[in-house]
C-alpha positions as CSV (number, residue, x, y, z in Angstrom):
1,X,-11.5,13.6,92.3
2,X,-13.3,9.9,91.9
3,X,-14.8,8.9,88.7
4,X,-18.6,7.9,89.2
5,X,-18.7,5.1,86.5
6,X,-22.2,3.8,85.6
7,X,-23.1,0.6,87.3
8,X,-23.5,-2.8,85.5
9,X,-22.1,-1.6,82.1
10,X,-22.0,-3.9,78.9
11,X,-19.0,-4.6,76.9
12,X,-18.4,-1.6,74.4
13,X,-20.0,1.2,76.5
14,X,-18.6,4.6,76.5
15,X,-18.5,7.1,79.2
16,X,-17.3,10.7,79.2
17,X,-16.1,12.9,82.1
18,X,-13.7,15.8,82.3
19,X,-13.0,15.9,78.7
20,X,-11.8,12.4,78.7
21,X,-13.5,9.3,77.2
22,X,-13.6,5.6,78.8
23,X,-14.8,2.3,77.1
24,X,-15.7,-0.9,78.9
25,X,-14.1,-4.1,77.7
26,X,-16.2,-6.5,79.5
27,X,-14.3,-6.2,82.8
28,X,-12.9,-2.8,83.1
29,X,-13.1,0.9,81.9
30,X,-10.2,1.7,79.5
31,X,-9.2,5.3,78.9
32,X,-9.5,6.0,75.3
33,X,-7.3,8.9,73.4
34,X,-8.7,12.4,72.8
35,X,-9.7,12.7,68.9
36,X,-10.8,16.4,68.3
37,X,-13.5,16.7,65.5
38,X,-12.3,18.1,62.2
39,X,-15.1,20.0,60.2
40,X,-15.6,18.9,56.5
41,X,-13.4,20.6,54.1
42,X,-11.4,22.2,56.5
43,X,-8.2,20.4,55.0
44,X,-7.4,21.5,51.6
45,X,-4.5,22.1,49.4
46,X,-3.2,25.1,51.7
47,X,-3.1,22.8,54.6
48,X,-1.4,20.0,52.8
49,X,1.9,21.0,50.9
50,X,2.6,19.0,47.5
51,X,5.0,16.9,49.5
52,X,3.6,16.8,52.9
53,X,2.4,13.1,52.6
54,X,5.2,11.1,51.6
55,X,6.4,7.4,51.2
56,X,8.2,7.7,54.5
57,X,5.3,8.8,56.5
58,X,3.2,5.8,54.9
59,X,4.7,2.4,55.5
60,X,4.6,-0.1,52.7
61,X,1.3,-1.9,53.0
62,X,-0.2,0.4,55.6
63,X,-3.4,0.8,53.3
64,X,-4.4,-2.7,52.2
65,X,-7.6,-4.5,50.7
66,X,-8.8,-4.6,54.4
67,X,-9.0,-0.9,54.8
68,X,-10.3,-0.2,51.2
69,X,-13.1,-2.5,50.2
70,X,-13.5,-3.9,46.7
71,X,-15.6,-1.2,45.5
72,X,-14.3,1.7,47.9
73,X,-12.3,3.6,45.0
74,X,-14.5,3.6,41.8
75,X,-14.2,5.3,38.5
76,X,-17.2,7.3,39.2
77,X,-15.4,8.7,42.5
78,X,-12.6,9.7,40.4
79,X,-12.5,12.6,37.7
80,X,-11.3,11.7,34.4
81,X,-8.5,14.6,34.7
82,X,-6.7,12.6,37.3
83,X,-6.4,9.4,35.0
84,X,-3.1,8.6,33.3
85,X,-4.9,9.4,29.9
86,X,-7.7,11.9,29.4
87,X,-10.3,11.0,27.0
88,X,-11.7,13.8,24.9
89,X,-12.3,15.1,21.6
90,X,-10.2,17.7,19.4
91,X,-12.6,20.1,20.3
92,X,-12.8,19.7,24.0
93,X,-9.2,19.2,25.2
94,X,-8.1,20.3,28.8
95,X,-8.4,23.8,29.3
96,X,-5.1,24.2,31.5
97,X,-2.9,21.3,30.6
98,X,0.4,20.5,32.3
99,X,3.5,19.5,30.6
100,X,3.5,15.7,29.7
101,X,-0.1,15.4,29.9
102,X,-1.5,12.8,27.7
103,X,-4.8,12.9,25.8
104,X,-6.8,10.5,23.4
105,X,-8.9,12.2,20.9
106,X,-12.0,9.8,20.2
107,X,-13.1,11.7,16.9
108,X,-9.4,11.4,15.6
109,X,-8.0,8.5,17.0
110,X,-4.7,10.4,17.9
111,X,-3.0,10.2,21.1
112,X,-1.3,13.7,21.9
113,X,1.1,15.0,24.6
114,X,1.1,18.6,25.8
115,X,4.7,20.0,25.3
116,X,4.3,23.1,27.3
117,X,3.0,25.6,24.7
118,X,1.1,23.3,22.2
119,X,0.0,19.7,21.6
120,X,2.0,17.2,19.7
121,X,1.0,16.2,16.3
122,X,-0.2,12.9,17.8
123,X,0.4,9.2,17.2
124,X,-2.7,7.3,15.1
125,X,-4.1,4.2,16.9
126,X,-6.0,2.1,14.3
127,X,-6.6,-1.5,13.3
128,X,-5.5,-1.0,9.7
129,X,-2.2,-0.3,7.8
130,X,-2.0,2.4,5.0
131,X,-0.3,1.0,1.7
132,X,0.8,2.4,-1.5
133,X,0.7,-0.2,-4.3
134,X,1.9,-0.7,-7.9
135,X,0.0,-3.3,-10.1
136,X,1.8,-4.1,-13.5
137,X,0.2,-6.6,-16.0
138,X,2.3,-8.7,-18.4
139,X,3.2,-7.0,-21.7
140,X,2.0,-8.3,-25.2
141,X,4.2,-10.1,-27.7
142,X,5.5,-8.6,-30.8
143,X,3.6,-10.1,-34.1
144,X,5.5,-12.6,-36.2
145,X,6.6,-10.8,-39.6
146,X,7.6,-7.2,-39.9
147,X,5.1,-6.7,-37.3
148,X,3.7,-4.5,-34.5
149,X,5.4,-4.4,-31.4
150,X,3.5,-5.6,-28.2
151,X,1.9,-3.1,-25.8
152,X,3.2,-2.6,-22.4
153,X,1.0,-4.3,-19.5
154,X,-1.6,-2.1,-17.9
155,X,-0.1,0.0,-15.0
156,X,-2.0,1.0,-11.7
157,X,-0.7,2.9,-8.9
158,X,-2.4,4.3,-5.8
159,X,-3.3,3.8,-2.0
160,X,-5.5,1.5,0.0
161,X,-5.5,-0.1,3.5
162,X,-5.0,-3.5,4.9
163,X,-6.0,-5.1,8.1
164,X,-4.5,-7.6,10.4
165,X,-5.9,-11.2,10.3
166,X,-6.2,-11.4,6.5
167,X,-4.7,-12.8,3.3
168,X,-4.6,-10.4,0.3
169,X,-4.6,-12.6,-3.1
170,X,-1.9,-11.3,-5.6
171,X,-1.7,-12.3,-9.2
172,X,1.3,-11.6,-11.3
173,X,0.4,-11.8,-15.0
174,X,2.8,-13.4,-17.4
175,X,3.9,-11.8,-20.8
176,X,2.4,-12.8,-24.1
177,X,4.2,-15.1,-26.4
178,X,5.0,-14.7,-30.0
179,X,5.8,-16.9,-32.9
180,X,7.4,-16.6,-36.1
181,X,5.4,-16.3,-39.6
182,X,1.7,-15.1,-40.2
183,X,1.1,-15.2,-36.5
184,X,-0.4,-12.4,-34.3
185,X,1.5,-11.5,-31.0
186,X,-0.4,-12.9,-27.9
187,X,-1.8,-10.1,-25.4
188,X,-0.3,-10.4,-21.7
189,X,-2.1,-11.6,-18.8
190,X,-3.6,-9.5,-16.1
191,X,-2.2,-8.6,-12.7
192,X,-4.1,-7.9,-9.6
193,X,-4.3,-7.1,-6.1
194,X,-7.5,-7.9,-4.0
195,X,-8.9,-7.9,-0.4
196,X,-10.3,-11.2,0.8
197,X,-13.6,-10.0,-0.6
198,X,-13.2,-7.6,-3.4
199,X,-10.4,-6.6,-6.2
200,X,-8.3,-3.4,-5.2
201,X,-6.7,-3.0,-8.4
202,X,-6.6,-5.2,-11.7
203,X,-4.0,-4.2,-14.5
204,X,-4.9,-5.3,-18.0
205,X,-2.4,-7.3,-20.1
206,X,-0.6,-5.6,-22.8
207,X,-2.2,-6.3,-26.5
208,X,-0.2,-8.2,-28.8
209,X,1.3,-6.8,-32.1
210,X,-0.2,-7.4,-35.5
211,X,1.4,-9.3,-38.1
212,X,2.2,-9.0,-41.8
213,X,-1.0,-9.1,-43.8
214,X,0.2,-11.6,-46.2
215,X,-2.2,-9.9,-48.9
216,X,-5.1,-10.8,-46.8
217,X,-6.2,-7.3,-45.4
218,X,-5.4,-5.5,-42.4
219,X,-3.9,-7.0,-39.2
220,X,-4.4,-4.6,-36.2
221,X,-2.7,-4.5,-33.1
222,X,-4.8,-6.0,-30.0
223,X,-6.2,-3.7,-27.3
224,X,-4.9,-4.0,-23.8
225,X,-3.5,-2.2,-21.1
226,X,-1.5,-0.4,-23.7
227,X,-2.4,-1.5,-27.5
228,X,-0.3,-3.5,-29.8
229,X,1.5,-2.0,-33.0
230,X,-0.5,-2.5,-36.1
231,X,1.0,-5.0,-38.7
232,X,3.0,-4.1,-41.6
233,X,1.9,-4.5,-45.2
234,X,3.6,-6.1,-48.1
235,X,2.6,-4.7,-51.7
236,X,-1.1,-4.9,-51.1
237,X,-1.8,-1.9,-48.9
238,X,-4.3,-2.2,-46.1
239,X,-2.0,-1.1,-43.3
240,X,-2.7,-2.3,-39.7
241,X,-3.9,0.1,-37.1
242,X,-2.6,0.3,-33.4
243,X,-4.7,-1.4,-30.9
244,X,-6.4,0.9,-28.2
245,X,-5.0,1.1,-24.6
246,X,-7.0,1.0,-21.4
247,X,-8.0,4.4,-19.8
248,X,-5.8,5.2,-16.8
249,X,-3.5,2.3,-17.4
250,X,-1.8,2.5,-20.8
251,X,-1.8,4.2,-24.3
252,X,-2.6,3.2,-28.0
253,X,0.0,1.4,-30.4
254,X,1.1,3.1,-33.4
255,X,-0.1,2.0,-37.0
256,X,1.7,0.6,-39.6
257,X,2.6,3.1,-42.3
258,X,-0.3,3.7,-45.0
259,X,1.8,2.5,-48.2
260,X,0.9,0.4,-51.3
261,X,4.2,-1.0,-51.0
262,X,6.3,-2.5,-48.0
263,X,6.3,-0.8,-44.4
264,X,7.2,-2.0,-41.1
265,X,5.0,-2.6,-38.0
266,X,3.9,0.1,-35.5
267,X,5.3,0.4,-32.1
268,X,3.2,-0.9,-29.2
269,X,1.8,1.7,-26.6
270,X,3.4,2.3,-23.2
271,X,2.0,3.1,-19.9
272,X,3.4,6.6,-20.4
273,X,3.1,7.3,-24.3
274,X,1.8,6.1,-27.1
275,X,3.5,4.0,-29.8
276,X,4.8,5.6,-32.8
277,X,3.6,4.9,-36.3
278,X,6.0,3.0,-38.8
279,X,7.1,4.9,-42.1
280,X,7.0,3.9,-45.5
281,X,9.7,6.1,-46.9
282,X,12.3,5.4,-45.6
283,X,10.8,2.0,-44.3
284,X,11.1,2.3,-40.7
285,X,9.5,0.4,-37.7
286,X,7.5,2.5,-35.1
287,X,8.9,3.2,-31.7
288,X,7.5,1.6,-28.6
289,X,5.9,4.1,-26.1
290,X,7.7,4.9,-23.0
291,X,6.3,3.4,-19.7
292,X,5.7,5.1,-16.5
293,X,7.9,5.7,-13.3
294,X,7.0,4.6,-9.8
295,X,9.2,4.9,-6.8
296,X,12.3,5.4,-9.2
297,X,11.7,2.7,-11.6
298,X,10.0,2.6,-15.0
299,X,7.4,0.0,-16.0
300,X,5.6,-1.0,-19.0
301,X,7.2,0.2,-22.3
302,X,5.9,-0.6,-25.5
303,X,7.8,-3.0,-28.1
304,X,9.2,-1.5,-31.2
305,X,8.0,-2.5,-34.6
306,X,9.7,-4.8,-37.0
307,X,11.0,-4.2,-40.6
308,X,11.8,-6.0,-43.9
309,X,15.4,-7.0,-44.3
310,X,15.9,-4.1,-46.9
311,X,14.2,-1.5,-44.5
312,X,16.1,1.3,-42.7
313,X,15.7,1.2,-39.0
314,X,13.6,-1.1,-36.9
315,X,11.5,0.3,-34.0
316,X,13.2,1.0,-30.6
317,X,11.7,-0.3,-27.4
318,X,10.0,2.2,-25.0
319,X,11.8,3.1,-21.9
320,X,10.6,0.7,-19.0
321,X,11.2,-2.7,-20.4
322,X,10.0,-2.4,-24.1
323,X,11.9,-4.6,-26.6
324,X,13.2,-3.6,-29.7
325,X,11.9,-4.7,-33.1
326,X,13.7,-7.1,-35.4
327,X,15.0,-6.4,-39.0
328,X,15.1,-9.0,-41.5
329,X,16.5,-12.4,-40.0
330,X,17.6,-10.8,-36.7
331,X,15.6,-11.7,-33.9
332,X,13.4,-9.0,-32.0
333,X,14.0,-8.3,-28.4
334,X,11.7,-9.4,-25.5
335,X,10.0,-7.2,-23.1
336,X,11.6,-6.8,-19.6
337,X,10.9,-9.3,-17.2
338,X,9.0,-8.2,-14.1
339,X,8.5,-4.7,-15.9
340,X,5.6,-5.4,-17.9
341,X,7.5,-4.5,-21.1
342,X,5.8,-5.4,-24.7
343,X,8.2,-7.7,-27.1
344,X,9.4,-6.5,-30.3
345,X,7.9,-7.0,-33.7
346,X,9.7,-9.6,-35.8
347,X,11.3,-8.5,-39.0
348,X,11.0,-10.2,-42.5
349,X,13.0,-11.4,-45.5
350,X,11.8,-10.2,-48.7
351,X,8.1,-10.8,-49.6
352,X,6.9,-13.1,-47.0
353,X,8.1,-14.3,-43.6
354,X,10.6,-17.2,-44.8
355,X,13.8,-16.5,-43.0
356,X,12.5,-13.9,-40.6
357,X,13.6,-13.5,-37.0
358,X,11.5,-14.5,-33.9
359,X,9.2,-11.7,-32.3
360,X,10.0,-10.7,-28.7
361,X,7.7,-12.4,-26.1
362,X,6.1,-9.8,-23.7
363,X,7.5,-9.3,-20.2
364,X,5.9,-10.5,-17.0
365,X,4.3,-8.1,-14.5
366,X,4.9,-7.2,-11.0
367,X,2.9,-6.2,-7.8
368,X,4.8,-4.2,-5.3
369,X,3.1,-3.0,-1.9
370,X,4.8,-0.3,0.4
371,X,4.0,0.9,3.8
372,X,5.3,2.7,6.9
373,X,7.7,0.1,8.8
374,X,6.1,1.8,12.2
375,X,2.6,1.4,11.1
376,X,3.3,-2.5,11.0
377,X,4.4,-2.6,14.5
378,X,2.8,-5.6,16.5
379,X,2.0,-7.4,13.2
380,X,3.5,-10.3,11.2
381,X,3.6,-9.6,7.5
382,X,4.7,-12.2,5.0
383,X,4.5,-12.5,1.2
384,X,6.8,-11.4,-1.6
385,X,10.2,-10.3,-1.3
386,X,10.8,-7.7,1.8
387,X,13.1,-4.9,1.5
388,X,13.4,-1.6,3.5
389,X,14.2,2.1,2.2
390,X,14.4,4.8,4.7
391,X,11.2,4.5,7.0
392,X,9.4,2.1,4.5
393,X,9.0,-1.4,4.2
394,X,8.7,-2.8,0.5
395,X,7.2,-6.0,-0.5
396,X,7.7,-7.1,-4.1
397,X,5.7,-10.0,-6.1
398,X,7.4,-11.1,-9.1
399,X,5.0,-14.1,-9.0
400,X,1.5,-14.9,-7.7
401,X,1.0,-15.4,-4.2
402,X,-0.6,-13.9,-1.1
403,X,0.2,-10.9,1.3
404,X,-0.8,-12.2,4.9
405,X,-1.1,-9.9,7.8
406,X,-1.2,-11.6,11.2
């Protein structure tokens, strides 16, 4: 039957008749397709199978910025549960996670994955690197004539953190120097690890060993990281006491023997043990105290005490770089380089120091920093000598410098 279109239509007008729709295009009526209405919510997961909408059914570029306005899809319109990483706390994780789901816990800074039955331990995300450190000061020198051994350098170990974009100053202390004669051994220099603003750890130099009293009263060992041994006596008594150590860093030096005759010098203290006292009968020098171990190496042993030429035995150096004491004209042994060992005390010839051997100088210190190599990913770290051990990177400073993290 004929269709009675409206008279004098305007462009875009619509007309319906017999279940069909027409639209006026400015010159003629054009039949439109039939579009059934779809109630809101009638298309759900039961109507659309998981693979119902595929790339084969949607050509590349079919949905463009023309169809989606700049703000058509916003974060507010998308639940956090459909994002690539779910942001939550450790006490509010997803209740029904799927295998492979990734979360980031804001209270622990850990990114974790659901493994099907439990969450993974997680990977830490932070701006700092955890480190372990060892700081050893320079050892003290032995005294000049049947003298006390030098104390081992102070030793500190612990943990801290470093952050990118900073330089961490490092000071490696030198060992003390000794001289022949009625001369006290010099103490070692401090070593330190610092942040850009404050000191992280400062180890105190080992105390120098006391010298022969020369009839002029007591010659005690100097205090330090570990104390130097007391100086020996020659006929006039007044034996020397060992110097004190620094709490948490080292131990006291040993005394010279309490004798009205001749005796040897006391052993210097070490980071792990006190120096032993000298003896008068028989005439023996005191042994240096042992050092302390860190990462398989022992550091900061004390120097042994020296004795007169007709004495029995000079003191041994403490394990960890301590130098042995001298006897008569034999030179004492220096402390271990970059071990912070104390130098051995000098021996002596007869009454006095003429012809006595030289004392041992103290050994220089060291600073070592260790961190997990994986923790430094993305950073460039320089300074010291770099080595690896298993999953760790180790940076060893045998002289002063800086650890730089860029």
